[in-house]
N, C-alpha and C positions, 0 to 999 in steps of 0.2 A: 248702461250695463247690458250685458248679453241676456236675451230672453231665454227662459227655460224651454228646452226643446226635447221632445220625446222621440227616442230612437225607434225605428221600425225594426223589430227584432224577430218578427214572425216569418215562417216559411223560408228559412235559409236553404241554400243549396246543400245537399247531403255532404258533399265533399268538404264544405266549409265547416260543418259541425264535426266531421271526422278529424279534420286538421286541428280543430280546437281541442278535441279530446287527446289526440296524439301529442300535441304540444305540451299538454299538462303532464302526461305520463313521461314524456321525454325529459321534461324539467326535473322530475323526481328521480327517474332511473333510465338513463340512456341505454344501458346494457340490456334492459328488459325489452325495450322496443326492438333492438337489433335481434335479440334472441327470438322474439315473436316471429319475425320473418324466417329465421332459420328453422324453427320448430314447425312452421307451416309447411315447409318443404319436406321435412322428415315425416310428418303425418301423412302427407300426400303420397310419399313413396312407400309407406307402410302397406298400403292397400295392394301394391303390385309385387311385393316380395314373394308371397306364396303363390300368386297367380302365375308368375314366371317359373317358380320352383316346381309347381305341379306340371306345367307344360313340359319342362325339361325332364322331369321324372318319367312322364308318360312316353315322351319321345325316346328316352333311354331304354325303357322297358320294351318298347316295340323293336328297338334296334338290338336288343339282347345285351345291353351294357352290364358290366360286372356290378355285384351288389355294393361294393365299396364306393363306386361312383354315385350310386343312389343315396347312400348314407352321407357322403360328402355334401351333396346338394342340400339334403335336409339339415345337416349341421350348420352349413353356411347361412341358410335362410333363418334357422333358429337363432343363431348368434346375432345376426343383424337385427332380427325382430326384438330380441331381449334388450340389446343396446339402445335401439330407437325408443322402446317403451320406457326405459329408465330415464333417458334424456327428456322425454315428454313429461313424465311424472315429476321429475325435479323442476322442470319449467313451471308446471301447473301449481305445485306447492309454493314455490318461490314467487310465482306470479300473483297468487292470492294475497300474499303478504304485501307485495308492492301495491296492488290495486286497493287493498284496504287503506293503505297510507294515502294514496291518491284520492280515494273516496272521502277520507277525512278532510282533505284540502277543499274538495268541492262542497262538502257539508258546512265547513267552517265559513266559506264564502257565502253560502246560503243563509246561515244563521247571523252572520255579520250584517247582512242586508237588512234584517229586521231592526237591528240597532241603529243603522244608518238612515233608514227610511224616514221620509218626512212624516211627522207624527200623525197628521190627519189621515194618511193612507192606511195606518195600522188598524183602523176600525171600519174601513170601507169593505163591504162584502165582496165586491168584485176583485179587490186586491187580495183578500183572504183566499178566494177561490183560485186566483192566479198562483198564490203561494202554495196551495194544496197540490195543484198540478205540477208546479216546479219541484215539489218534494220528491215526486216519482223520478224526476230527472237526475237526482243525486242519491238515489237509493241503490242498494246492491243488486246487480242484475238488470237494473233499469237505466234508461237514459244514457248518461256518459259512460259508466262502467259497462253497461250492457252493450253499447256500441263498440267499445274496445274488445270486449270478450267475443263478440260475434265476428269481428274483423279477422280473427285468427282462423276459424273454420272457413270463412269466405276465401281467404288466400289459399288455404289447403284445397278447397273444392275447385278453385280456379286452376291451380297447378294440375290437379287430378283431371280436370276437364281437358286441358291441353294435351296431357300425355295420352289420355284415352282417345281423343280426336285423331291424334297422329297414328295410333295403332289401328283404329277402325277404318281410317282412310286407306290403309293398305288392303282392306277387304272390299269396301264399297263406300265411296265418298257420299253417295246419296243418303245412306243411313244417318249420316251426321245431321243432315237437314231435317229428316223426319223426327229424330229424337230431340233436336233443337226446337222444332215447332211445338211438339207436345210439352216440352219443358217450359217454353215461354208461355204457352196457354195456361199451364198450372200455376206458373208464377204470377201472371196477370190476375188470375182469380184470387190468389192469396194476397197480393198487394192491395187489391180493392177491398177485400174482406178486412184486412188489418187497418186500413185507413178509415173505413166506415166504423169499425169496432171502436177505435180510439175516439172518434168524434161522437158516436151515438151511445157509447157505454162509459168509457173511462173518464172522458171530459165531464159528462153529466154526473158521474159519481163523485166529483170533487166536493160539491157542497154537502153531500151526504156523509162523506168521510169526515169533513170538518165538524159537522153536527154530532156524529157518533163519537169522535174524539173528545169533544167537549162534554157530552153526557157521560162518557166513560170516566173523565176526570172528576166530574161532579159526584159520581157514585163511589169513587175510590179515594177521593181527597179528604183527609181528616178535617180540614177547615169547614167542610160542608156537613160533616157527620151529625152535629147537634141539630141543625135545622131539619135535616132529612128525617131524623127520628122523632123529634118533638112535634113536627107538623105532619107526621105520617105520610111522607112523600114517596115512600118506597114504591107503592103501586103506581102512583102517577108517573114517576121517572121510568119505571119498568115499561109502562104502556107507551110512553114517549119514545123510548129506545126501540121498542119492538115495531112501532109505527114507521120509524125511519128505516129500520132494517127491512121491513116489507117492501118499501119503495125501492131500496137498493137491491133487494133480491130480485125484484121484477126486472130491473135493468140487467142483472147478472144472468137471468134466464134467457133474455134476448141475445146476450153475448154467446151463451152456449149454443143456442139454436142457430145463430149465424155461422158458427164454426162447424156445426154438424152438417149444414148444407154444403159448406166448402169441402168437407171430407168426402161426402158422397160424390160430388163432381170430380174430385181428385181421383177417387177409386175408378170411376168410369174411364177417365183418360188413361190411367195407368194400365187398365185392362187391355185396351187397344194397343198400347205401347208394347206390352209383353207378347201379344199375338204377333205383331210385326217382327219383334226381335227374335223370338224362338222359331217362328215360321221361316224366316230367311235362313237362319243357321241350319235348321233341319234340312231344308231344300238344298243348301250348298253342300252339306255333308253327304246327302244321298245321291245327288245328281252332279255334284262338282268334285273338286279335288281337295276338299277341306279335310285335313287329317284330324284324328281324335284329339291330339294335344292342342292344336290350334282351335278346334271347336270349343274346348273347355276354356282356353284363354280368351277367345273372342266373346263367348257367352258372359264371362266374368267382366271383361272390359266394357262390353255394352251396358251391363248393369251399372258399372262405375260411371260411364258416360251419362246414361240416363239419370242416374242419381245425382251426379255432380251438376247437371243442368238444373235439375229441380232445386238442389240445395243452394246453388249459386243465387238463383232468383229468390229462393226462400230466405237466404241470408240478406239479399238486397231488400226484400220486404221487411225483414226484421230490423235492418239498419235504418230503413226509412221510418219505421215505427219509432225506433229509439231516437232518430233524428228529430222527430216531432216532439218527443219528451225533452230532448236537449233544447229545442226552440223554447219550450215552456220554461225550462230552467234559466236559459239565457235572457229571455224576456223579463223574467223576474229580477235576476241579479244585476242585469244591465240597465234596468229602468232608471232613467236619469233623474236625480234629485237636484234640488236647489244647491245642495252642498257639493254637487259634482262640478259646479261652475268654478273655473280656476280662480285661485285666490287673488290673482292680479286684477281680476274683473271687479273686485269689491273695494270699497273704500275702507281704510283702516279706522278702527273705533277711535273716537276722540279720547286723547289722553288728558283727563281732567278729573278734578274732585267734584265737579258740579255737573249734574245731568238734569235734563229737562225732557220729559216725554209728553207729547201732545197727541191726543186723539182728535182728528179733524173729520167730521161727518162720516164716522166709521159705521158701516153696517156689515153684518156677517150672516151668512146662511150656510148651514152644513150641507155638504154635497148630497144631492138627492132629496133634500128637504124642500117643502113648499113654502114654509113660513120662516121668516128671518128670526134668528136667535137674538140678534142685537140690531137696533135701528137708530141711525143718525146720532151716534154718541160723540159728544164734544167734551173733552176733559183734559186737564193739565196736571202733571205730577212733577215735583221738583225735589232735588236733594235737600235733606234737612227737614222735609215736610212729611207728614203721615196722612194717609187717606184711608178711610173706612168705606168699603163698598158693601152696602147692606141691601136687604130685600128678602122676600120669602123664597122658598125653594122654587126653582124654575124661573127666577127673575132674570137670569143671564149673568149672574156674578162670576161663575166659574168660566164661562165662555169669554168674558171680559179679560180674565187673567191669562187665559190661553193665548189670546191675541196680544196681550201686553208682552208676554215672554216669547212670542212667535212660535208657539207650538202649532198655531194656525196663522195663516195670513188673511188679511181682510178681504171681504168680497167687494166692498165699495169704500171710498174714502181713503185715508192714509194715516199712518202713525209716524210721527217724527221724533227722532232722537237728536236733541240739540239742533233742531231745524232741518235735519236731513231725513228723508224717508228711510225707515229701517230696512227696507228691501235692498238698500244700497250696501248693507253690511253683510259679511259672511255670517250665516245663521249660527254656526258653531262658536264663533267669536262673540256674537251677541248674547248667547246663552251665558257666557262668563260674567255678565253684568248682574245676574240674579242668584239670590240665595232663596230657594223656594221651600215652603212647608205646605204640603198638600194634605187634604183630608184623609185620603186613602193612603196609608203608609205601608210600603212593601219593605220587609226586611230580607236580607240576603244571608244565606248559610255561610257566613264568613265570621271573622272575629268582630268583637264589639268595636275595636279601634278602626277596622276596615269599614264597618257599617257607618261609622261617624265621619271618617275622612273620605270614604268612597275611593280609596286608593289601596294598592298593595301595602302590607304592613311595614315593609322596609322603608316606605315613603311617608309613613304616618309620623307627624310631630306629636309625640305622646303627651307633652305638656299642654299643647294647644287642644288636643282631643279631650284630655281630662277636664280642662277648663270649660270647654263647650258642653260636655256632658253635665257637669255640675251646674253651670249657668242655666241649663234647660230644666233643672229640677230633678235630675236623676242621680244626685250625689249619694243618696242612701242606697240606691240600687247598685251603684258602682262599688261602694265601700263593702257591700255584702258579697261581692263576687271574689272568690279566692284568686282567680287569674286576672282580675281587673280588665284592662283593655284587650288582653289576649283570650278572653272568654269567648268560646264559640257560641254563636247565636243560632237558634232553631235546632231541631233534632233531625232535619232532613238528611244530614251527612254524619254528624257525630251524636252518639247516644247521650253524651253528657252535655249537649248543647242547652242553652238557656233560652226560654221563650219570654216574651214580654206581653203585658196586658195591653188593652187598647189605649189607655192613657199613657202608658210608658212608651208605646210605639210612637205616639204623637210627640212626646218629649224628645225621643231619639231623633225624630225627623227634624225637630227644632235644633238639636245639637249639630246635625249635618249642616244646616243653614248657617249656624254660628261659626262652624269650622271653616266653611268656604269663605266667609267674610267678604262677600261680594257687595258692591255699592248699593244694590237695590234688594230689599227684603220683601218677599211675597209670602203671605200667610193666608192660605185658602182653607177656611174652616179649621184652623190649627188646634182648636180646643174642643172639637166635636165630641171626643170621647171623655171629656171632663165634666164634672158637675158644674152647673152654672156659677155657683159661688166660687169654686176653685178656678173657673175660667176668669172670673172677675179679678181674683187675686193675681193670677198669672199675667193678665193684661196690664195690671198696675206696674209690673216689673219690666214690661217691654221697652219703655222709654230708656231705661238703663241698658238693656240688652242691645237695642237697635242703635243707640248712640245718635250720630248725626247723619245716618243714612236716609235714603228715600225708603219709606215703608208703606206697603199696601196691605190692609187687613180685609179679608173677605169673610163675611159672616151673615147668617140669617138671625143670629142673636146679637143684641145691641150692647153687651157689656163692654165692648171695646171702644165704642164710638166717642165717649166723653174724653178719651185720652188722645184723640186724633185731631189734627189741625183742620181737617175738613171731612165731610161725609157726602157720599154719593148714594142716593136712594134709587134702586132699580126696581122696575115693575114691568113684567111682560116684555122684557127685552129693551125697554126704554129707560133713559135717565130722566126720572120725573122730578127729583129734587136734589139740590146741591147747596152746601153751606156748612157752618159750624153746628155743633150740637145745640148750642143755645139758640142760634138763629132758626134752626128747623123746629125746635120746640115752640118758639114764639109764633112761628107760622101756623102751627096747629093743623098741619095737613097729614099726609099718609105716614110720614116718619114719626110724628108726634103720637099718632094713634097707636102705631106698632110699639113704640117705646113705652107708652103707658101700660099697654097690656103686659109686656114682659116685665116692667118694673114692678107691677102689682104682684107678679109671681115671686120676685126676689123678696118683696116686703113680707109676703105671707110666709115664706120659708124662714126669714129672720125672726118673725114673731113666734112661729112654732118652736124654733130653736131656743128662743128666750124663755118660753114657757116649759121647756124641757120635753116637748112632745116629739121633736125631731132633731137629730144631730146634723149639723151642717158639716158635710164631709169636704175635705180638701181635695179629694181625688177618688172618683168612683172606679178608676182603673186599677 
């Protein structure tokens, strides 16, 4: 199988990034790209309409031309100006709409990358900083759109430069070299400043922006509101926010100082540039044969030439800066994943009703961690058998299940599916083998039917969804909803949306797993939000729910273990005991000790309930 290969997407040639941008715009609106070139010409010519009009008017006045001729020159220049401005305004308004649509395509690709990205990268700080930088590449005015927007004035300035150079060459070609030299000098200073500014300011701001966005979410998100108030966290979060703001502000001050120094240098060069420009024109007017009309024309054209040189290189500096942002964007969205490998390079999943998964000498260490989360795990799971993976918090249970369903891949050893390394299968196809129920349940602001089937409502099998919801213990909740499966969940979008308690959320997660009906059931702390007695009752019904599938129960509470065919006891990332409930109790080791402690709690609860001291609840959610 082809090995995963990481593309080198940094520091592309500016032209390659501009071509990438133009291709995207061309794909959306070919006419807009064509009109961009035409409008660039129109804008460049706008600057010369009145310059030549003034020259002709001055020449006509000196020659004693009739007033009608002067008015005609003014009228023609005015009409041409109005028409050109109307064309440019229409282009800009139309262009904003087109570019907004193109930006949506870029942002959609950026957002899809998060959903496609290998799971383990989603929590890596380096990848999150990379995503933060990439976000600027697909923001309005930045990166991709910024590069396209700046390309239009660049073309206009280039045309302006050519026209002005031709006119100035008729006066003195050496002036072209002088103004070109000063323009290049200013441009080099600006390009260096922009490059340094991105590297030393905006790239370093990425982690600050990420932290500030998170803190902003915590302070404004309703789900955090109770903890913030009851634990008195307002001052703590405020100070945390302000501390990060101070660090970001310090970087921003260096950014402003950097550009202030550039402006001072630019003004000095421009000062000498104006001395040369007007000194030569005054000399030519006094001692040469330069007429007043041509004096005015050349003075204006020299200003255009000098400005166009500066703006061309200014545009180049801006395009280079935006190109670096495009590099960041493309480095993120083009980052190759295992799922990018062609389907033909993977083996097809075995078509069978019997699956066997083997962990062989599996060890795993999270990226950047010094300690292994799992060490030398050897375990076998089979269809028709249930396994309870138990242990205290931090024992490695959830890491085990992440490896099992390939949210992560092993660091050492291998996992086999029916005798074949799971890396040989397409990860997206491998995911279809599992119906998971995780401890942390996320609901979507969609209908109840869509939250169960995880599909558009038109594709929801209503009977199957209803059965799954009822089998998970939410039949009373469903029957109490007037819109049944079409009930909107959460209030993020719809005011009449229905929320779910912690226990109800976990039951809804179970209904998702039942609806998917995959051959392997994964239940990672599926009853964490339930009362222990309610958990016990729910586990008793799991045999009926799971049927003849392979089932894996992950829990730090042991109410599920007696119903499973085998039990794996984890401690500090190691598999320390394996066997049936009875075998492990007879052994009298760590599992037996933990079970006895928890069993005593259940006995005490039952005794208090029998004495009328405490009611045994079926559901604390």
